[in-house]
N, C-alpha and C positions, 0 to 999 in steps of 0.2 A: 428413523435414523435422524440424528441431529447434524446440522452443518458444522464441519470441523475444518480448521485451517492449521497447517503445520509447515515446517521447513526442515530440509536436510542439513541446513547450516547451523541451526541453533534450536534448542528446546524452548517451549513456553516458559518464561521466567528466567531463561538462561542468558549467557553473555553472547552478544552478536560479535562475530569475529571481525578484527580490524580491517580485513579485506573489503568489508561492506561499508566502511566509514569514509568520511570526506577526505581524510589525509592518509589514505592507504598508500603503501609503497607503489610507486609507478602510477599514481593517480587513478587506481582502479575504480574507486567509488561505485562499485558494482551492486546492483540490486540482488538480494538473496533469492535462491530458488524457493518457490512457494507451491504448495499443493493443497487441494481440498477435496472433501467428499461429503456426502449427505445432503445434497441440494434438495429442498422441498419440491413437491409436485407444483407445477405452474411456474417454475423458474424460467425466465426468458432471457436473462443476462446476469452478469455479475459486475460489481464495482469493488475496487480495493483502494483503501486509503491508509497511508502511514503517517502518523503524527507523533510528536513529542510533547506531551502535556506538561513536562517539567521545565520547559524553556523559561528563562528569566522574564521574557516579555509576554508570556502566555503561550498557548498551544502553537507549536511551530510545525507546519506541514512540510513533509519530505517527499510525498508521492501520492498521486491518485491516477488510477487506471480504470477506465470504464468502457461500457459497451463490449465487455468480454462475452463472447457467445456462450449460451447455456451449456453446450456439450463440453466446454473446456473444464479441465480439472487441475490446471497448473499454469504457472508462469515460470519460464526458465531463468536461471541466473543471468545477470547482465541483460535484462530485457531492453531491447532497443527503444530509443525515444521516438522514432518516426512511427506514423500510423501504419499498422499492418493488420490485414484482415478486418478492417473497420474498427479495430480497438484503438481508443483514443487515450491521451494522457493530458493532465491538467498542468497549469503552472504551479510550481511549488514556491515556498517562501524564500528560496534562493533566487527566484525570479526567472527560472527556466523550466521548460517542459521536461518531464521524466523524473527519474529517481535522483535524489540528492541524499547521500548517506548521512548517518549520525555524525554530528559535529558539535558536541556540547562543550561548554567552557570547562576548564579544569575544576575538579570537585567531585562530588558524589555522582555515581552513574545515573543517567536519565533512563526513563522507560520509553521505549519506542513501540507504539501500539499499531499493529497491522490489523485492520478490520476489513473483512470480506462481507459484502452484502449480496445476498441472492435477491434478484429483483423481479418484479411482476411485469416489467416492461422490457422490450428488446433494446431500446435506446433511451438514454436520458436526454431530456429536452434542455440543452445548455447552449449558450452562445459559443462562438468559434474558439475562444481562448479562455475557458473558465479557470478559476483558481481551484485548488484542492478543496477548499471549504465549500465552494459551490457544488462540487461533486458529492461531497459528504452530505450536504443538506438535501440534494435531490435523491441520493441513494436512500437516505432515511425515510423520505416521503414515499418511496416506492419499494420498500424492503419487505420481503417475505420472511427472511431470517438473516441473522448475522453471526459471524464467528470472529473471535479475536485471538491474536498471537502477539505476545509481548516479549520483547528482548531488551536486555540492559546493555548500555554502552557508556563508558566513562573514559576520561583522558587525564 
């Protein structure tokens, strides 16, 4: 079985609903629900990174969650920013910990890539306040498998 990542909020290659964007009504800026299956044997934890490779200044990081326990198969909508069950979150390019929704400039839609890494380690060795790019680099070094889910968002 191959590692697969999906969401009930949008299909791979589909449009991410405005509710999950930075200027959602009521300031929701909620992380989408995500679920996965097919973790390879030897998976000890997971890491998830969300990035926009289409940003004018280069890749813009929106979210990184790591040290997700191996038995986990999902993250709920509006995942809280505080550490829970030893699951940690990195600083995004908005300068805060946790999820920061799509917020592209006006123009063509951007691609928001959610990448899930199945890791051979239970915990990533990172300093106390890592950036999402640090999580991504450490996850790549310790990856057994990865799965991608890409959504489009434009304004």
